[in-house]
C-alpha positions as CSV (number, residue, x, y, z in Angstrom):
1,M,13.4,-8.5,-28.6
2,D,11.1,-5.7,-29.7
3,L,11.1,-2.6,-27.6
4,V,7.7,-2.1,-25.9
5,T,6.1,1.1,-27.3
6,R,2.3,0.4,-26.8
7,L,1.4,-0.1,-23.1
8,G,-2.0,-0.9,-21.6
9,V,-2.9,-0.1,-18.0
10,I,-6.0,-1.7,-16.4
11,G,-7.3,0.4,-13.5
12,C,-6.7,4.1,-12.9
13,G,-6.8,4.5,-9.2
14,L,-3.8,5.6,-7.2
15,M,-1.5,2.9,-8.6
16,G,-2.8,2.7,-12.1
17,S,-2.8,6.4,-12.7
18,G,0.7,6.6,-11.4
19,I,1.9,3.8,-13.7
20,A,0.1,5.4,-16.7
21,E,1.6,8.8,-15.9
22,V,5.2,7.6,-15.6
23,A,4.9,5.5,-18.8
24,A,3.5,8.5,-20.8
25,R,6.2,10.8,-19.4
26,N,8.8,8.4,-20.7
27,G,7.5,8.3,-24.2
28,L,5.2,5.3,-24.3
29,D,1.8,5.2,-26.0
30,V,-0.5,4.4,-23.1
31,R,-4.1,3.2,-23.2
32,V,-5.9,3.1,-19.8
33,A,-9.0,1.0,-19.2
34,E,-11.5,1.5,-16.4
35,S,-14.8,-0.3,-15.7
36,T,-17.2,2.5,-16.3
37,H,-17.4,5.9,-18.1
38,D,-17.4,7.7,-14.7
39,A,-14.3,5.8,-13.5
40,V,-12.6,6.7,-16.8
41,E,-13.2,10.4,-16.3
42,A,-12.1,10.2,-12.6
43,G,-8.9,8.5,-13.8
44,R,-8.3,11.0,-16.5
45,R,-8.7,13.8,-13.9
46,R,-6.3,12.1,-11.5
47,V,-3.5,11.7,-14.1
48,T,-4.0,15.3,-15.3
49,A,-4.0,16.7,-11.8
50,S,-0.7,14.9,-11.1
51,L,0.9,16.2,-14.2
52,D,-0.3,19.7,-13.4
53,S,1.2,19.4,-10.0
54,G,4.5,18.4,-11.6
55,V,4.4,21.6,-13.6
56,R,3.6,23.7,-10.6
57,H,6.5,22.2,-8.6
58,G,9.0,22.7,-11.5
59,K,9.4,18.9,-12.2
60,L,7.9,19.2,-15.6
61,S,7.6,21.9,-18.3
62,V,4.3,22.7,-19.8
63,E,5.5,21.2,-23.0
64,Q,6.4,17.9,-21.3
65,R,3.0,17.8,-19.6
66,D,1.2,18.3,-22.8
67,Q,3.3,15.7,-24.6
68,A,2.5,13.1,-21.8
69,L,-1.2,13.9,-22.1
70,A,-1.1,13.4,-25.8
71,R,0.3,9.9,-25.3
72,L,-2.6,8.9,-23.1
73,S,-5.9,7.5,-24.2
74,F,-8.8,6.1,-22.0
75,T,-11.4,3.5,-22.5
76,H,-13.9,1.3,-20.6
77,D,-13.7,-1.5,-23.1
78,L,-11.0,-4.2,-22.6
79,G,-11.3,-5.0,-26.3
80,D,-9.4,-1.7,-26.9
81,M,-6.3,-3.5,-25.5
82,A,-6.1,-5.7,-28.6
83,D,-3.1,-4.0,-30.1
84,R,-1.1,-3.6,-26.9
85,Q,2.4,-5.2,-26.6
86,F,2.4,-5.2,-22.8
87,V,-0.5,-4.7,-20.3
88,I,-0.2,-4.0,-16.6
89,E,-3.3,-4.7,-14.4
90,A,-3.6,-2.5,-11.4
91,V,-7.1,-3.3,-10.1
92,A,-8.1,-4.0,-6.5
93,E,-5.9,-6.3,-4.4
94,N,-8.4,-9.2,-4.7
95,R,-7.5,-12.6,-6.1
96,G,-10.8,-13.2,-7.8
97,I,-10.9,-9.7,-9.4
98,K,-7.4,-10.0,-10.6
99,T,-7.9,-13.5,-12.0
100,D,-10.9,-12.3,-13.9
101,V,-9.1,-9.4,-15.4
102,I,-6.0,-11.4,-16.4
103,R,-8.2,-14.1,-18.0
104,A,-10.2,-11.4,-20.0
105,L,-6.9,-9.7,-21.1
106,D,-5.6,-13.1,-22.3
107,K,-8.6,-13.2,-24.7
108,A,-8.6,-9.5,-25.6
109,V,-4.9,-8.9,-26.4
110,E,-4.3,-10.2,-30.0
111,D,-0.5,-10.5,-30.1
112,P,0.4,-14.0,-28.7
113,A,3.8,-12.6,-27.6
114,A,2.3,-9.8,-25.6
115,I,3.1,-9.8,-21.9
116,L,0.5,-9.6,-19.1
117,A,1.8,-8.1,-15.9
118,T,0.1,-7.8,-12.5
119,N,0.8,-5.1,-10.0
120,T,-0.3,-7.3,-7.1
121,S,1.5,-6.7,-3.8
122,S,0.9,-10.2,-2.3
123,I,-0.9,-12.7,-4.6
124,P,1.2,-15.5,-6.0
125,I,1.9,-14.9,-9.7
126,V,1.5,-18.5,-10.7
127,D,-2.1,-18.4,-9.6
128,L,-2.8,-15.8,-12.2
129,A,-0.5,-17.2,-14.9
130,V,-2.3,-20.6,-15.0
131,A,-5.6,-18.8,-15.6
132,T,-4.3,-17.8,-19.1
133,E,-3.3,-19.5,-22.3
134,R,0.1,-17.7,-22.1
135,P,1.6,-18.6,-18.7
136,G,5.1,-17.9,-20.0
137,Q,4.2,-14.3,-20.6
138,V,2.6,-13.6,-17.2
139,I,4.8,-11.8,-14.6
140,G,4.5,-9.7,-11.5
141,M,5.5,-6.1,-11.8
142,H,5.0,-4.5,-8.3
143,F,5.2,-0.7,-8.3
144,F,5.3,1.4,-5.1
145,N,3.1,4.3,-4.1
146,P,3.4,7.1,-5.2
147,V,4.6,5.7,-8.5
148,P,5.9,9.0,-9.9
149,V,8.2,9.3,-6.9
150,Q,9.2,5.8,-5.8
151,Q,12.0,4.3,-7.9
152,L,11.6,0.6,-7.1
153,V,9.8,-2.1,-9.1
154,E,9.8,-5.7,-7.9
155,L,9.8,-8.2,-10.8
156,I,8.2,-11.5,-9.8
157,P,8.5,-14.4,-12.3
158,A,6.3,-17.4,-11.7
159,L,7.6,-20.9,-12.2
160,T,5.9,-20.7,-15.7
161,T,7.4,-17.3,-16.7
162,S,9.9,-17.3,-19.6
163,Q,13.3,-15.7,-19.3
164,E,12.5,-13.6,-22.3
165,T,9.5,-12.2,-20.4
166,V,11.7,-11.4,-17.5
167,Q,14.2,-9.5,-19.7
168,R,11.5,-7.6,-21.6
169,T,9.9,-6.5,-18.3
170,R,13.2,-5.4,-16.9
171,D,13.8,-3.4,-20.0
172,L,10.4,-1.8,-19.8
173,A,11.0,-0.9,-16.1
174,R,14.3,0.7,-17.1
175,H,12.7,2.6,-19.9
176,M,10.1,4.0,-17.4
177,G,13.0,5.3,-15.2
178,K,12.6,2.6,-12.5
179,R,15.1,0.4,-10.8
180,A,14.1,-3.3,-10.6
181,I,14.9,-6.1,-8.2
182,Q,13.8,-9.7,-8.8
183,A,11.7,-11.2,-6.1
184,P,10.5,-14.8,-5.4
185,D,7.0,-15.8,-6.2
186,R,5.9,-16.1,-2.6
187,S,3.3,-13.9,-0.9
188,G,4.8,-10.6,0.1
189,F,7.8,-10.9,-2.3
190,V,10.8,-9.1,-0.8
191,V,9.6,-5.7,0.4
192,N,6.3,-6.6,2.0
193,A,7.7,-9.8,3.5
194,L,9.9,-7.4,5.5
195,L,7.6,-4.4,5.8
196,V,4.2,-5.9,6.7
197,P,5.2,-7.5,10.1
198,Y,6.8,-4.1,11.1
199,L,3.6,-2.2,10.2
200,L,1.4,-4.7,12.0
201,S,3.6,-4.5,15.0
202,A,3.0,-0.7,15.1
203,V,-0.8,-1.3,15.1
204,R,-0.5,-3.8,17.9
205,M,1.6,-1.4,19.9
206,L,-1.1,1.3,19.5
207,E,-3.9,-1.3,20.2
208,S,-2.3,-2.3,23.4
209,G,-2.1,1.3,24.6
210,A,1.7,1.2,24.9
211,A,2.3,4.3,22.9
212,R,0.4,7.1,21.0
213,P,0.4,7.3,17.2
214,D,2.6,10.4,17.1
215,D,5.1,8.9,19.4
216,I,5.3,5.6,17.4
217,D,5.8,7.5,14.2
218,R,8.2,10.1,15.5
219,G,10.2,7.4,17.2
220,M,10.8,5.6,13.9
221,E,11.4,8.8,11.9
222,L,13.9,10.3,14.4
223,G,15.3,7.2,15.9
224,C,15.7,5.1,12.7
225,A,15.8,7.8,10.0
226,H,12.7,6.5,8.4
227,P,11.1,9.2,6.1
228,M,7.7,8.3,7.4
229,G,6.5,6.4,10.5
230,P,4.6,3.1,10.3
231,L,1.1,4.5,11.0
232,R,1.4,7.3,8.6
233,L,2.7,4.9,6.0
234,L,-0.3,2.6,6.6
235,D,-2.5,5.6,6.0
236,L,-0.7,6.3,2.7
237,I,-0.9,2.6,1.6
238,G,-4.6,2.4,2.5
239,L,-5.7,0.3,5.5
240,D,-7.9,-1.9,3.3
241,T,-4.9,-2.6,1.0
242,A,-2.7,-3.3,4.0
243,Q,-5.3,-5.7,5.4
244,A,-5.6,-7.5,2.1
245,V,-1.9,-8.0,1.8
246,A,-1.6,-9.2,5.4
247,E,-4.4,-11.7,4.9
248,S,-2.8,-13.1,1.8
249,M,0.5,-13.5,3.6
250,Y,-1.2,-15.1,6.6
251,E,-3.1,-17.5,4.3
252,E,0.2,-18.7,2.7
253,F,2.4,-18.9,5.8
254,K,0.1,-19.2,8.8
255,E,2.5,-17.1,10.8
256,P,0.9,-14.9,13.6
257,L,3.1,-11.9,12.7
258,Y,1.2,-11.7,9.4
259,A,-2.3,-11.8,10.9
260,P,-4.1,-8.4,10.7
261,P,-4.7,-7.0,14.2
262,A,-8.3,-6.5,15.4
263,L,-7.8,-2.7,15.4
264,L,-6.9,-2.8,11.7
265,R,-9.9,-4.9,10.8
266,R,-12.2,-2.7,12.8
267,M,-10.9,0.5,11.2
268,V,-11.4,-1.0,7.7
269,A,-14.9,-2.1,8.6
270,A,-15.6,1.5,9.8
271,G,-14.4,2.9,6.5
272,H,-11.3,4.6,8.0
273,L,-9.0,3.7,5.1
274,G,-6.4,6.4,5.4
275,R,-5.4,9.3,3.1
276,K,-7.7,8.2,0.2
277,N,-10.9,9.0,2.1
278,G,-9.6,11.4,4.8
279,R,-9.5,9.3,7.9
280,G,-7.2,6.6,9.1
281,F,-4.8,6.8,12.1
282,Y,-4.8,10.5,11.3
283,A,-7.2,12.9,9.7
284,Y,-6.6,14.4,6.2
285,D,-8.2,16.9,3.9
286,V,-9.7,15.2,0.8
């Protein structure tokens, strides 16, 4: 099997920029696509700022930063993904949007052996695979935020995914410095199937007036040795993303513990999305 050297990343928000940065730092030629010129420039700034932060905190040398930047290129034309051996989409957690992107990539990427991966955190992979002419080369590759820090990647093969695709994806994850676990193709996979009910329970506890945000978070941090309490973690994930994941899981399983609480829905409707826009369960500087 050929080693992947040319990687494409679709989307340069929090997840896409992190994936692109980690790949470039580990020697891959990375091409990042966004929908518009303005989004491209915002993505470029996001990656550059993260690399600069790595230099300031002693995690990267100036030379390593410059080498990573030299391996990155940006575009707003999916046609520029034609020569990629492996493409990871990291667009919004929306089934329709992801399906459209995967279908477009299937046509744009010229190598019939190229792999198309989705960074979905909840959408069944087979639903995306069957939208392409290469279902054997479609796989879930679920990174965790922040990507430069979190070691885990969930690999999610669909019923249609070939064993060669699984192995090449595992090899790529290892090359990017990540540790992979294999997860079933069911909404929530491994981590979110366990994590989401816990997070939603914290929202319900707050909603009921049983405890204050600080006490909920401090209780789990000090009592269970969690590095971050559930409400702070929701703010980090993004409340809109958490709601989308919960809705996808509830749609598949119809279990009440996966249903987004009313408080979460109202906060999303009000635009209180967490760290990314400065207000969630807590306030942040943005």
